[in-house]
DONU-941240 format. One record per residue: residue number from 1; residue in one letter; chain; z, y, x of N, C-alpha, C in turn. Coordinates in steps of 0.1 Angstrom, whole numbers, plus 2048, in hexadecimal, padded with zeros to 3 digits. Example, Ala and Ser with C-alpha at 12.3 -4.5 7.8 and 13.67 -1.06 7.14 Angstrom:
BEGIN
num, residuo, cadena, n.c3, n.c2, n.c1, ca.c3, ca.c2, ca.c1, c.c3, c.c2, c.c1
1, a, A, 84E, 7C7, 884, 84E, 7D3, 87B, 84E, 7DF, 884
2, s, A, 847, 7EA, 880, 847, 7F5, 889, 84F, 800, 881
REM end
This chain:
BEGIN
num, residuo, cadena, n.c3, n.c2, n.c1, ca.c3, ca.c2, ca.c1, c.c3, c.c2, c.c1
1, x, A, 42E, C4E, 298, 43B, C4A, 29E, 439, C48, 2AD
2, x, A, 443, C4B, 2B5, 442, C49, 2C3, 442, C3B, 2C7
3, x, A, 43C, C38, 2D2, 43C, C2A, 2D7, 44A, C27, 2DE
4, x, A, 450, C1C, 2DA, 45D, C18, 2DF, 45C, C0D, 2EA
5, x, A, 463, C0F, 2F4, 463, C04, 2FE, 470, BFC, 2FC
6, x, A, 46E, BEF, 2FA, 479, BE6, 2F8, 47E, BE2, 306
7, x, A, 48A, BE6, 309, 490, BE4, 317, 49E, BDF, 315
8, x, A, 4A3, BD9, 320, 4B1, BD6, 322, 4B6, BE0, 32C
9, x, A, 4BE, BEA, 329, 4C2, BF4, 332, 4D1, BF7, 331
10, x, A, 4D6, BFE, 33B, 4E5, BFF, 33D, 4EA, C08, 331
11, x, A, 4F5, C03, 32B, 4FC, C0A, 321, 50B, C07, 322
12, x, A, 513, C11, 325, 521, C0E, 327, 529, C0D, 31A
13, x, A, 531, C03, 318, 539, C02, 30C, 544, C0D, 30D
14, x, A, 546, C13, 301, 550, C1F, 301, 55B, C1B, 2F8
15, x, A, 567, C20, 2FB, 572, C20, 2F2, 57B, C13, 2F4
16, x, A, 579, C0B, 2FE, 581, BFF, 300, 58B, C02, 30B
17, x, A, 598, C00, 307, 5A3, C04, 310, 5A9, BF8, 317
18, x, A, 5A3, BEC, 315, 5A9, BE0, 31B, 5A4, BDE, 329
19, x, A, 5AC, BD6, 330, 5A9, BD3, 33E, 59C, BCB, 340
20, x, A, 596, BCC, 34B, 58A, BC4, 34E, 58E, BB5, 34F
21, x, A, 585, BAC, 34C, 588, B9E, 34F, 58B, B9C, 35D
22, x, A, 591, B90, 360, 595, B8D, 36E, 58A, B8E, 377
23, x, A, 58C, B94, 383, 582, B95, 38D, 57D, B87, 391
24, x, A, 56F, B85, 391, 56A, B79, 395, 569, B6E, 38A
25, x, A, 56E, B71, 37E, 56E, B67, 373, 561, B61, 370
26, x, A, 556, B6A, 370, 549, B66, 36C, 53F, B65, 378
27, x, A, 544, B65, 384, 53B, B65, 390, 532, B59, 391
28, x, A, 536, B4E, 38A, 52E, B42, 38B, 521, B43, 384
29, x, A, 51F, B4D, 37C, 512, B4E, 375, 508, B56, 37D
30, x, A, 50C, B5B, 388, 503, B64, 391, 4F7, B5C, 395
31, x, A, 4EB, B61, 393, 4DE, B5B, 397, 4D9, B51, 38E
32, x, A, 4E0, B4D, 383, 4DC, B42, 37A, 4D4, B48, 36E
33, x, A, 4CC, B3E, 368, 4C4, B42, 35C, 4C7, B38, 351
34, x, A, 4C6, B3D, 345, 4C5, B35, 338, 4D0, B2B, 338
35, x, A, 4CD, B1E, 337, 4D6, B13, 335, 4E1, B13, 341
36, x, A, 4DC, B16, 34D, 4E5, B16, 358, 4F0, B21, 357
37, x, A, 4ED, B2C, 350, 4F7, B36, 34D, 502, B31, 344
38, x, A, 4FD, B2A, 339, 506, B24, 330, 510, B1A, 336
39, x, A, 50A, B12, 33F, 512, B07, 345, 51C, B0E, 34F
40, x, A, 518, B18, 356, 522, B1F, 35F, 52D, B26, 357
41, x, A, 529, B2B, 34B, 534, B31, 343, 53D, B27, 33E
42, x, A, 538, B1B, 33A, 541, B10, 336, 54B, B0D, 341
43, x, A, 546, B0C, 34D, 54F, B08, 358, 55A, B13, 35A
44, x, A, 557, B20, 357, 560, B2B, 358, 56B, B2B, 34E
45, x, A, 567, B26, 341, 571, B28, 336, 577, B1B, 331
46, x, A, 574, B10, 337, 579, B03, 331, 587, B01, 336
47, x, A, 58D, AF6, 331, 59B, AF2, 334, 5A5, AFC, 330
48, x, A, 5A3, B02, 324, 5AD, B0C, 320, 5BA, B05, 31B
49, x, A, 5C4, B0D, 31A, 5D1, B08, 315, 5D0, B05, 306
50, x, A, 5D2, AF8, 303, 5D0, AF4, 2F5, 5DC, AF7, 2EC
51, x, A, 5DA, AFC, 2E0, 5E4, B00, 2D7, 5E6, AF4, 2CD
52, x, A, 5F1, AF4, 2C6, 5F3, AEB, 2BB, 5EE, AF2, 2AE
53, x, A, 5EB, AEB, 2A4, 5E7, AF1, 297, 5F2, AFA, 291
54, x, A, 5FE, AF6, 293, 609, AFE, 28E, 60B, B0B, 296
55, x, A, 608, B0B, 2A3, 609, B17, 2AB, 600, B22, 2A6
56, x, A, 5F6, B1F, 29F, 5EC, B2A, 29B, 5F2, B34, 292
57, x, A, 5FC, B30, 289, 602, B3A, 281, 609, B45, 289
58, x, A, 60F, B41, 294, 615, B4B, 29D, 60B, B52, 2A5
59, x, A, 601, B4B, 2AA, 5F7, B51, 2B2, 5EF, B5C, 2AB
60, x, A, 5ED, B5A, 29E, 5E6, B65, 296, 5ED, B72, 297
61, x, A, 5FA, B72, 298, 601, B7F, 299, 5FD, B87, 2A4
62, x, A, 5F8, B81, 2AF, 5F3, B88, 2BB, 5E4, B8A, 2BB
63, x, A, 5DD, B80, 2B6, 5CE, B80, 2B7, 5C8, B88, 2AB
64, x, A, 5CE, B88, 29F, 5C7, B8D, 293, 5D0, B96, 28B
65, x, A, 5D6, BA0, 292, 5DF, BAA, 28B, 5D7, BB7, 28A
66, x, A, 5D6, BBC, 27E, 5D0, BC9, 27B, 5D9, BD4, 281
67, x, A, 5D3, BE0, 283, 5DB, BEB, 287, 5E7, BEE, 27E
68, x, A, 5E6, BEA, 271, 5F2, BED, 268, 5FC, BE1, 268
69, x, A, 5FA, BD7, 271, 603, BCC, 272, 600, BC1, 269
70, x, A, 5F6, BC2, 260, 5F3, BB7, 257, 5E8, BAE, 25D
71, x, A, 5E6, BA3, 256, 5DD, B98, 25B, 5CE, B9E, 25A
72, x, A, 5C7, B9B, 265, 5B9, BA0, 265, 5B0, B95, 260
73, x, A, 5AB, B96, 254, 5A3, B8C, 24D, 594, B90, 24E
74, x, A, 58B, B88, 253, 57D, B8B, 254, 575, B85, 248
75, x, A, 57B, B7F, 23F, 574, B79, 234, 576, B81, 227
76, x, A, 581, B88, 225, 584, B8F, 219, 588, B9D, 21C
77, x, A, 585, BA6, 213, 588, BB4, 215, 595, BB9, 20D
78, x, A, 59A, BB0, 205, 5A5, BB4, 1FC, 5B3, BAF, 200
79, x, A, 5B3, BA6, 20A, 5C0, BA0, 20E, 5C9, BAA, 215
80, x, A, 5D6, BA9, 213, 5E0, BB1, 21A, 5EB, BA9, 21E
81, x, A, 5E8, B9E, 226, 5F1, B94, 22A, 5FB, B98, 235
82, x, A, 607, B93, 234, 610, B95, 23F, 611, B87, 246
83, x, A, 615, B87, 253, 615, B7B, 25B, 621, B73, 257
84, x, A, 61F, B65, 257, 62A, B5C, 254, 628, B4F, 25C
85, x, A, 632, B47, 25B, 632, B3A, 263, 628, B30, 25D
86, x, A, 625, B31, 250, 61C, B28, 24A, 618, B2F, 23D
87, x, A, 60C, B34, 23C, 608, B3C, 230, 5FE, B34, 227
88, x, A, 5FB, B28, 22B, 5F2, B20, 223, 5FA, B19, 218
89, x, A, 5FD, B21, 20D, 607, B1D, 203, 601, B15, 1F8
90, x, A, 5F4, B13, 1F8, 5EE, B0C, 1ED, 5EB, B15, 1E1
91, x, A, 5ED, B22, 1E2, 5EB, B2B, 1D7, 5DD, B32, 1D8
92, x, A, 5D4, B2B, 1DE, 5C7, B32, 1E1, 5BD, B30, 1D6
93, x, A, 5C1, B2F, 1C9, 5B8, B2E, 1BE, 5B1, B3B, 1BB
94, x, A, 5B5, B46, 1C2, 5AE, B53, 1C0, 5AE, B5A, 1CD
95, x, A, 5A6, B64, 1CE, 5A5, B6C, 1DA, 5B1, B75, 1DB
96, x, A, 5B7, B75, 1E7, 5C3, B7E, 1E9, 5D0, B77, 1E7
97, x, A, 5D0, B69, 1E5, 5DD, B62, 1E3, 5E4, B5E, 1F0
98, x, A, 5DC, B59, 1F9, 5E2, B56, 206, 5D7, B54, 211
99, x, A, 5DB, B52, 21D, 5D1, B50, 228, 5D4, B43, 22F
100, x, A, 5CA, B3E, 236, 5CC, B32, 23E, 5C4, B33, 24B
101, x, A, 5C3, B28, 252, 5BD, B27, 25F, 5AF, B22, 25E
102, x, A, 5A5, B2C, 260, 597, B28, 25E, 591, B24, 26B
103, x, A, 58B, B19, 26B, 582, B15, 276, 574, B1B, 273
104, x, A, 571, B26, 279, 565, B2D, 276, 559, B24, 27A
105, x, A, 55A, B1B, 284, 551, B10, 286, 558, B04, 27F
106, x, A, 554, B00, 273, 55B, AF6, 26C, 55F, AEA, 274
107, x, A, 56B, AE5, 272, 570, ADA, 27A, 568, ACD, 277
108, x, A, 562, ACC, 26B, 55A, AC0, 268, 54E, ABF, 272
109, x, A, 549, ACA, 276, 53E, ACA, 27F, 541, AC3, 28C
110, x, A, 54D, AC5, 291, 551, ABE, 29E, 55B, AB3, 29C
111, x, A, 55A, AAE, 28F, 561, AA1, 28C, 570, AA2, 28E
112, x, A, 576, AAE, 28B, 585, AB0, 28D, 58A, AAE, 29B
113, x, A, 581, AB0, 2A5, 585, AAD, 2B2, 58D, AB8, 2B9
114, x, A, 594, AB4, 2C3, 59C, ABD, 2CB, 596, ABF, 2D9
115, x, A, 598, ACA, 2DF, 5A0, AD6, 2DC, 599, AE0, 2D2
116, x, A, 58D, ADC, 2CD, 586, AE6, 2C5, 58E, AE9, 2B8
117, x, A, 596, ADF, 2B3, 59D, AE1, 2A7, 5A7, AED, 2A7
118, x, A, 5AC, AF0, 2B3, 5B6, AFB, 2B4, 5B2, B06, 2BE
119, x, A, 5A5, B06, 2C1, 5A0, B11, 2CA, 5A0, B1E, 2C2
120, x, A, 5A8, B27, 2C7, 5AA, B34, 2C0, 59D, B3C, 2BF
121, x, A, 594, B3A, 2C8, 588, B43, 2C8, 580, B41, 2BC
122, x, A, 581, B36, 2B4, 57A, B35, 2A8, 583, B33, 29C
123, x, A, 590, B34, 29E, 599, B33, 293, 59E, B41, 28F
124, x, A, 59D, B44, 282, 5A1, B51, 27D, 5AA, B50, 270
125, x, A, 5B3, B59, 26E, 5BA, B59, 261, 5B1, B5F, 256
126, x, A, 5AE, B57, 24B, 5A6, B5C, 241, 5AB, B58, 233
127, x, A, 5A7, B60, 229, 5AB, B5E, 21B, 5A8, B4F, 218
128, x, A, 5B2, B48, 212, 5B0, B3A, 20F, 5A5, B37, 205
129, x, A, 5A4, B40, 1FB, 59A, B3E, 1F1, 58C, B40, 1F6
130, x, A, 58A, B4A, 1FE, 57C, B4C, 204, 579, B42, 20F
131, x, A, 584, B3E, 216, 582, B33, 220, 57D, B26, 218
132, x, A, 583, B23, 20D, 57E, B18, 205, 570, B19, 200
133, x, A, 56D, B26, 1FC, 55F, B29, 1F7, 555, B26, 203
134, x, A, 559, B2A, 20F, 550, B28, 21A, 54E, B1A, 21D
135, x, A, 559, B12, 21C, 558, B03, 21E, 553, B01, 22D
136, x, A, 54A, AF8, 22E, 544, AF5, 23C, 535, AF9, 23C
137, x, A, 531, B03, 234, 524, B07, 234, 521, B0F, 240
138, x, A, 514, B0F, 245, 511, B17, 251, 511, B26, 24E
139, x, A, 512, B2E, 258, 510, B3C, 257, 502, B3F, 256
140, x, A, 4FF, B4A, 24F, 4F1, B4E, 24D, 4F0, B5A, 244
141, x, A, 4E4, B5D, 240, 4E2, B69, 237, 4DE, B64, 229
142, x, A, 4E5, B69, 21F, 4E3, B64, 212, 4D8, B6C, 20A
143, x, A, 4D0, B64, 203, 4C6, B6A, 1FA, 4CB, B6A, 1EC
144, x, A, 4CD, B5F, 1E6, 4D2, B5E, 1D9, 4E1, B5B, 1D9
145, x, A, 4EA, B64, 1D5, 4F8, B62, 1D6, 4FD, B59, 1CB
146, x, A, 506, B4F, 1CE, 50C, B47, 1C5, 51B, B4A, 1C3
147, x, A, 521, B4F, 1CE, 52F, B53, 1CE, 531, B5E, 1D8
148, x, A, 53B, B66, 1D6, 53E, B71, 1E0, 54D, B75, 1DF
149, x, A, 551, B7B, 1E9, 55F, B81, 1E9, 55E, B8E, 1E2
150, x, A, 56A, B94, 1E0, 56B, BA0, 1D9, 562, BAB, 1DF
151, x, A, 559, BB1, 1D7, 551, BBC, 1DC, 545, BB7, 1E4
152, x, A, 543, BAA, 1E4, 538, BA4, 1EC, 53A, BA5, 1FB
153, x, A, 547, BA5, 1FF, 54A, BA6, 20D, 544, B9B, 215
154, x, A, 546, B8F, 210, 53F, B83, 216, 539, B7B, 20A
155, x, A, 52F, B73, 20D, 527, B6D, 203, 523, B5F, 206
156, x, A, 521, B57, 1FB, 51C, B4A, 1FC, 510, B48, 1F4
157, x, A, 505, B42, 1F9, 4FA, B40, 1F0, 4EE, B3A, 1F8
158, x, A, 4E2, B3A, 1F2, 4D6, B34, 1F7, 4D2, B3D, 203
159, x, A, 4CE, B36, 20E, 4CA, B3D, 21A, 4BE, B45, 218
160, x, A, 4BE, B51, 21E, 4B2, B59, 21F, 4AC, B59, 22D
161, x, A, 4B1, B50, 236, 4AD, B4F, 244, 4A0, B47, 245
162, x, A, 496, B4C, 24B, 48A, B44, 24D, 48D, B37, 255
163, x, A, 489, B2C, 250, 48B, B1F, 257, 497, B17, 251
164, x, A, 49F, B1D, 248, 4AA, B16, 242, 4AC, B1A, 233
165, x, A, 4AC, B10, 22B, 4AC, B13, 21C, 4B9, B0E, 216
166, x, A, 4C3, B0A, 21E, 4D0, B05, 218, 4D9, B10, 214
167, x, A, 4E5, B0C, 211, 4F0, B15, 20D, 4F6, B1B, 21A
168, x, A, 4F9, B28, 21B, 4FF, B2E, 226, 50A, B38, 222
169, x, A, 513, B3A, 22B, 51D, B44, 229, 51A, B50, 232
170, x, A, 51A, B5C, 22C, 517, B68, 233, 524, B71, 234
171, x, A, 529, B74, 240, 535, B7D, 241, 530, B8B, 240
172, x, A, 53A, B94, 240, 537, BA2, 23F, 530, BA7, 24C
173, x, A, 528, BB1, 24A, 520, BB6, 256, 529, BB9, 262
174, x, A, 534, BBF, 25F, 53D, BC4, 26A, 543, BB9, 273
175, x, A, 542, BAC, 26E, 547, BA1, 275, 53C, B97, 279
176, x, A, 530, B9A, 276, 525, B90, 27A, 524, B8E, 289
177, x, A, 525, B98, 291, 525, B97, 29F, 531, B8F, 2A4
178, x, A, 53C, B91, 29E, 548, B89, 2A2, 546, B7B, 2A1
179, x, A, 540, B76, 295, 53E, B68, 293, 533, B63, 29C
180, x, A, 529, B6B, 29E, 51E, B66, 2A7, 524, B63, 2B5
181, x, A, 52C, B6C, 2BA, 531, B6A, 2C8, 53C, B5F, 2C8
182, x, A, 542, B5D, 2BC, 54B, B51, 2BB, 543, B44, 2BD
183, x, A, 537, B43, 2B6, 52F, B38, 2B7, 529, B36, 2C5
184, x, A, 525, B41, 2CB, 520, B40, 2D9, 52B, B3A, 2E2
185, x, A, 537, B3F, 2E0, 542, B39, 2E8, 544, B2A, 2E5
186, x, A, 544, B26, 2D9, 546, B18, 2D6, 53C, B0E, 2DC
187, x, A, 52F, B12, 2DC, 525, B09, 2E1, 525, B0A, 2F0
188, x, A, 52B, B14, 2F6, 52C, B15, 304, 539, B0E, 30A
189, x, A, 544, B11, 304, 551, B0B, 308, 550, AFC, 307
190, x, A, 549, AF7, 2FC, 548, AE8, 2FA, 53A, AE3, 2FC
191, x, A, 534, AE8, 307, 527, AE3, 30A, 525, AD4, 30C
192, x, A, 530, ACE, 311, 52F, ABF, 313, 531, AB8, 306
193, x, A, 536, ABE, 2FB, 538, AB7, 2EF, 52E, ABB, 2E4
194, x, A, 528, AC7, 2E4, 521, ACC, 2D9, 516, AC4, 2D4
195, x, A, 50F, ABC, 2DD, 504, AB4, 2D9, 508, AA9, 2CE
196, x, A, 515, AA6, 2CE, 51A, A9C, 2C4, 51F, AA2, 2B7
197, x, A, 51E, AAF, 2B6, 523, AB5, 2AA, 518, AB5, 29F
198, x, A, 51C, AB7, 292, 512, AB6, 287, 513, AC3, 27F
199, x, A, 507, ACA, 27E, 506, AD5, 276, 4F7, AD9, 275
200, x, A, 4F3, AE0, 26A, 4E6, AE5, 269, 4E3, AF0, 273
201, x, A, 4EE, AF6, 278, 4EC, B01, 282, 4EA, AFC, 290
202, x, A, 4EE, AEF, 292, 4EE, AEA, 2A0, 4E2, AE0, 2A2
203, x, A, 4DD, AE0, 2AF, 4D1, AD9, 2B2, 4D3, ACB, 2B8
204, x, A, 4E0, AC7, 2BA, 4E2, ABA, 2BF, 4E0, AB8, 2CE
205, x, A, 4E1, AC3, 2D5, 4E0, AC3, 2E4, 4E9, ACE, 2EA
206, x, A, 4EA, ACD, 2F7, 4F3, AD7, 2FE, 4EC, AE5, 2FF
207, x, A, 4DF, AE5, 2FF, 4D8, AF1, 300, 4CA, AF0, 2F9
208, x, A, 4C7, AF9, 2F0, 4CE, B05, 2ED, 4DA, B04, 2E4
209, x, A, 4DD, AF8, 2DF, 4E8, AF5, 2D6, 4E6, AF9, 2C8
210, x, A, 4DF, B04, 2C5, 4DC, B09, 2B8, 4CE, B05, 2B4
211, x, A, 4CC, B03, 2A7, 4BF, B02, 2A1, 4B8, B10, 2A2
212, x, A, 4AB, B10, 2A1, 4A4, B1D, 2A2, 4A8, B27, 298
213, x, A, 4AA, B23, 28B, 4AD, B2D, 281, 4BB, B32, 284
214, x, A, 4C5, B2A, 288, 4D2, B2E, 28A, 4D3, B38, 296
215, x, A, 4CC, B34, 2A0, 4CC, B3D, 2AC, 4C7, B4B, 2A9
216, x, A, 4BC, B4B, 2A1, 4B6, B58, 29D, 4C0, B60, 296
217, x, A, 4C7, B5A, 28C, 4D1, B62, 285, 4DD, B67, 28E
218, x, A, 4E2, B5E, 296, 4EE, B61, 29E, 4EA, B6C, 2A8
219, x, A, 4DE, B6B, 2AE, 4DA, B76, 2B8, 4D8, B83, 2B1
220, x, A, 4D3, B83, 2A5, 4D1, B8F, 29D, 4DF, B95, 29A
221, x, A, 4E8, B8D, 295, 4F6, B92, 293, 4FD, B98, 29F
222, x, A, 4FB, B90, 2AA, 501, B94, 2B7, 4FB, BA2, 2BB
223, x, A, 4EF, BA4, 2B9, 4E8, BB1, 2BE, 4EC, BBD, 2B4
224, x, A, 4EC, BBA, 2A7, 4EE, BC5, 29E, 4FD, BC9, 29C
225, x, A, 506, BC0, 29F, 514, BC3, 29E, 51B, BC2, 2AB
226, x, A, 51B, BCD, 2B3, 520, BCC, 2C1, 52F, BC9, 2C1
227, x, A, 534, BC6, 2CD, 542, BC3, 2CF, 54B, BCE, 2CB
228, x, A, 555, BCC, 2C4, 55F, BD6, 2BF, 56C, BD5, 2C7
229, x, A, 574, BE0, 2C5, 581, BE0, 2CB, 589, BD3, 2C6
230, x, A, 587, BD0, 2B9, 58E, BC4, 2B4, 58B, BB8, 2BC
231, x, A, 57E, BB5, 2BF, 57B, BAA, 2C6, 580, BAA, 2D5
232, x, A, 580, BB5, 2DB, 585, BB7, 2E9, 594, BB3, 2E9
233, x, A, 59B, BB9, 2DF, 5A9, BB7, 2DE, 5AC, BA8, 2DC
234, x, A, 5A4, BA2, 2D3, 5A7, B94, 2D0, 5A3, B8B, 2DC
235, x, A, 599, B8E, 2E3, 595, B86, 2EE, 5A0, B87, 2F9
236, x, A, 5A6, B92, 2FB, 5B1, B93, 304, 5BE, B8C, 2FF
237, x, A, 5C0, B8D, 2F2, 5CC, B86, 2EC, 5CA, B77, 2EE
238, x, A, 5BE, B72, 2EB, 5BC, B63, 2EC, 5BD, B5F, 2FA
239, x, A, 5B8, B67, 303, 5B9, B64, 311, 5C8, B63, 316
240, x, A, 5D0, B6B, 310, 5DF, B6B, 313, 5E5, B5E, 30E
241, x, A, 5DF, B57, 304, 5E5, B4B, 2FE, 5DE, B3F, 304
242, x, A, 5D1, B3F, 304, 5C9, B33, 308, 5C5, B33, 316
243, x, A, 5C5, B3F, 31C, 5C1, B41, 32A, 5B2, B3E, 32D
244, x, A, 5AA, B41, 323, 59B, B41, 325, 596, B4D, 31D
245, x, A, 589, B50, 31F, 583, B5C, 318, 576, B58, 311
246, x, A, 572, B61, 309, 564, B60, 303, 55B, B69, 30B
247, x, A, 552, B64, 313, 54A, B6C, 31C, 540, B75, 314
248, x, A, 53D, B71, 308, 533, B79, 300, 539, B85, 2F9
249, x, A, 547, B86, 2FA, 54E, B93, 2F7, 54F, B9B, 303
250, x, A, 553, B96, 30F, 554, B9D, 31B, 546, BA3, 31F
251, x, A, 53C, B9A, 31F, 52F, B9F, 323, 525, B9A, 318
252, x, A, 523, BA1, 30E, 51A, B9C, 303, 50C, B9A, 307
253, x, A, 507, BA0, 312, 4FA, B9E, 316, 4F7, B90, 31C
254, x, A, 502, B89, 31F, 501, B7B, 323, 4FA, B72, 319
255, x, A, 4FB, B76, 30C, 4F4, B6E, 302, 4E5, B70, 303
256, x, A, 4E0, B7B, 308, 4D2, B7D, 30B, 4CD, B75, 316
257, x, A, 4D6, B73, 320, 4D2, B6A, 32C, 4D2, B5C, 328
258, x, A, 4DA, B58, 31F, 4DB, B4A, 31B, 4D0, B46, 311
259, x, A, 4CE, B4F, 306, 4C5, B4B, 2FC, 4BB, B56, 2F8
260, x, A, 4BD, B62, 2FD, 4B5, B6D, 2F8, 4AA, B73, 301
261, x, A, 4A9, B80, 301, 49E, B87, 308, 49E, B85, 317
262, x, A, 4AA, B81, 31D, 4AB, B81, 32B, 4AD, B72, 331
263, x, A, 4AA, B68, 329, 4AC, B5B, 32D, 4A4, B56, 339
264, x, A, 499, B5E, 33C, 491, B5B, 348, 495, B63, 354
265, x, A, 49F, B6B, 352, 4A4, B74, 35D, 4B1, B6F, 363
266, x, A, 4B2, B6E, 370, 4BF, B6A, 376, 4C9, B74, 375
267, x, A, 4D5, B70, 372, 4E0, B7A, 370, 4E4, B80, 37E
268, x, A, 4E6, B8D, 37E, 4EC, B94, 389, 4F9, B99, 384
269, x, A, 504, B92, 388, 511, B96, 383, 515, BA4, 385
270, x, A, 510, BA9, 391, 514, BB7, 394, 50E, BC1, 38A
271, x, A, 504, BBD, 382, 4FD, BC6, 379, 502, BC5, 36B
272, x, A, 50C, BBB, 369, 511, BBA, 35B, 51B, BC5, 358
273, x, A, 51B, BCA, 34C, 523, BD5, 348, 52D, BD0, 33D
274, x, A, 539, BD2, 33F, 543, BCD, 336, 541, BD2, 328
275, x, A, 542, BC8, 31E, 540, BCB, 310, 532, BD0, 30C
276, x, A, 529, BCF, 315, 51B, BD5, 312, 511, BCA, 30E
277, x, A, 509, BCD, 305, 4FD, BC4, 302, 4F2, BC7, 30B
278, x, A, 4F3, BD1, 313, 4E7, BD5, 31B, 4E9, BD1, 32A
279, x, A, 4DF, BD2, 331, 4DF, BCD, 33F, 4D6, BD6, 348
280, x, A, 4DB, BDA, 353, 4D4, BE2, 35C, 4CB, BD9, 365
281, x, A, 4BF, BD7, 361, 4B6, BCF, 368, 4A9, BD7, 36C
282, x, A, 4AC, BE4, 36E, 4A1, BED, 371, 496, BEC, 367
283, x, A, 49B, BEE, 35A, 491, BEE, 34F, 489, BE1, 34E
284, x, A, 490, BD6, 34B, 489, BC9, 349, 482, BCA, 33B
285, x, A, 474, BCA, 33C, 46D, BCB, 32F, 46B, BBD, 329
286, x, A, 46E, BBD, 31C, 46C, BB1, 314, 45E, BAC, 314
287, x, A, 45B, B9F, 316, 44D, B9B, 316, 447, B9C, 308
288, x, A, 450, B9E, 2FE, 44B, B9F, 2F0, 448, BAD, 2EC
289, x, A, 44B, BB7, 2F5, 44A, BC5, 2F1, 43C, BC9, 2ED
290, x, A, 432, BC4, 2F3, 424, BC8, 2F0, 41F, BC1, 2E3
291, x, A, 427, BB7, 2DE, 422, BB0, 2D2, 429, BB4, 2C6
292, x, A, 433, BBD, 2C7, 43C, BC1, 2BC, 437, BCE, 2B6
293, x, A, 438, BCF, 2A8, 435, BDB, 2A1, 442, BE1, 29B
294, x, A, 444, BEE, 29E, 450, BF4, 298, 44F, BF6, 289
295, x, A, 459, BF1, 282, 459, BF2, 273, 466, BFA, 26E
296, x, A, 46F, BFD, 277, 47A, C05, 272, 483, C09, 27E
297, x, A, 489, C15, 27E, 491, C1A, 288, 49E, C1F, 282
298, x, A, 4AA, C1B, 288, 4B7, C1E, 282, 4C0, C23, 28E
299, x, A, 4C9, C2C, 28A, 4D4, C2F, 294, 4DE, C24, 294
300, x, A, 4E8, C26, 29D, 4F2, C1B, 29E, 4FB, C19, 293
301, x, A, 4FB, C22, 289, 502, C20, 27C, 4FA, C19, 272
302, x, A, 4ED, C17, 274, 4E4, C10, 26B, 4DC, C1A, 262
303, x, A, 4DD, C27, 265, 4D6, C31, 25D, 4C8, C32, 262
304, x, A, 4BE, C32, 259, 4B0, C32, 25C, 4AD, C40, 262
305, x, A, 4A5, C3F, 26D, 4A1, C4B, 274, 492, C4D, 274
306, x, A, 48D, C59, 270, 47F, C5B, 26F, 479, C60, 27C
307, x, A, 480, C6A, 282, 47B, C6F, 28F, 487, C6F, 299
308, x, A, 489, C64, 29F, 495, C63, 2A9, 493, C6C, 2B5
309, x, A, 49D, C72, 2BA, 49D, C79, 2C7, 4A2, C6F, 2D1
310, x, A, 4A5, C74, 2DD, 4A9, C6B, 2E8, 4B6, C64, 2E4
311, x, A, 4B8, C58, 2E8, 4C4, C51, 2E6, 4C2, C42, 2E4
312, x, A, 4CC, C3B, 2DE, 4CB, C2D, 2DB, 4C9, C2A, 2CD
313, x, A, 4C1, C21, 2C9, 4BE, C1E, 2BB, 4BC, C0F, 2B9
314, x, A, 4BD, C0A, 2AD, 4B9, BFD, 2A9, 4AB, BFE, 2A3
315, x, A, 4A2, BF6, 2A8, 494, BF6, 2A4, 491, BE8, 29E
316, x, A, 48B, BE8, 292, 486, BDC, 28C, 477, BDB, 290
317, x, A, 473, BCF, 295, 465, BCC, 299, 460, BC1, 291
318, x, A, 453, BC1, 28E, 44C, BB6, 288, 445, BAE, 292
319, x, A, 447, BA1, 293, 440, B99, 29C, 432, B95, 297
320, x, A, 429, B90, 29F, 41C, B8C, 29B, 41D, B82, 28F
321, x, A, 427, B7A, 28F, 428, B70, 284, 42E, B75, 277
322, x, A, 431, B82, 277, 436, B89, 26B, 445, B8A, 26A
323, x, A, 44C, B82, 273, 45B, B83, 273, 45F, B90, 279
324, x, A, 46C, B94, 275, 471, BA1, 27A, 47D, B9E, 283
325, x, A, 47E, BA5, 28E, 489, BA4, 298, 48E, BB2, 29A
326, x, A, 49B, BB3, 29E, 4A2, BC0, 2A0, 4A6, BC0, 2AF
327, x, A, 4A4, BCC, 2B5, 4A8, BCD, 2C3, 4AE, BDB, 2C5
328, x, A, 4B6, BDD, 2CF, 4BC, BEA, 2D3, 4B2, BF0, 2DD
329, x, A, 4AF, BFD, 2DB, 4A6, C03, 2E5, 4AB, C10, 2E9
330, x, A, 4A6, C15, 2F5, 4A9, C22, 2FA, 49D, C2B, 2F8
331, x, A, 49E, C36, 2F2, 492, C3F, 2F1, 495, C4B, 2FA
332, x, A, 48C, C4E, 303, 48D, C59, 30C, 481, C61, 30E
REM end
């Protein structure tokens, strides 16, 4: 097998028809590293227009509408809901009965506080039954399944994540990146409050804000499930309502500067590429590159590749400690 160079390199996001974020919106992160990037982002996105809990039923018509006009549910695959003024009818004893307002970061974690309670960036319309199944369990990857939605679209069960053995809720692969970027937003927007929140995913401080195992999972999901048209549209729709943005949707590579491969590199705003996980830093080589062993190569659809040609791929590497990480690489 060829030797692969793990790099962060320029890749333009394709297929997004939405306007660029406001000019200068993220200029405050220029030249900053790690925690300072997160703090600068907090300053850029705080003091949003607060919604009422009742407003959310109407807001969802704009933020979570599928192309067919129905409700876009990220917890269940069988729902076919139409929008209403209040759909939480109490008929959620089975999947597909009704939908409600899901705090994807459970409200008990932040003690029902405001404005977190009605922040649209982490509130989604979801099937009431599956929402109840999820309860306030952390996100993670399930080993032994105890409950699941129809067809195993989302699952609840014992964690398979190294470092955590409790019960976790695992969403569908196609939405894992969405939820990771949602969580990145929440601990950034509420940097001044997050140290007082309670969850097995949170570390009780402003930075890194996540426990090691949770951050490992969220970064993995963020990298493997790139920003979609759905997320871009939703980011713009929420911006139209709350007047703030999720920076990790606009510039996904910012998560690498805050927590990941680039946290020791100062941000050069001029080199950020909209909706891209990659960064033109003249081939910044990962310090881990020489320590990693390739154990699997996949195209961007997840199909295993034996002899890849030139292009972009997802590569699984084994670390010296035996753990496996996934990274996007360029083969040339």
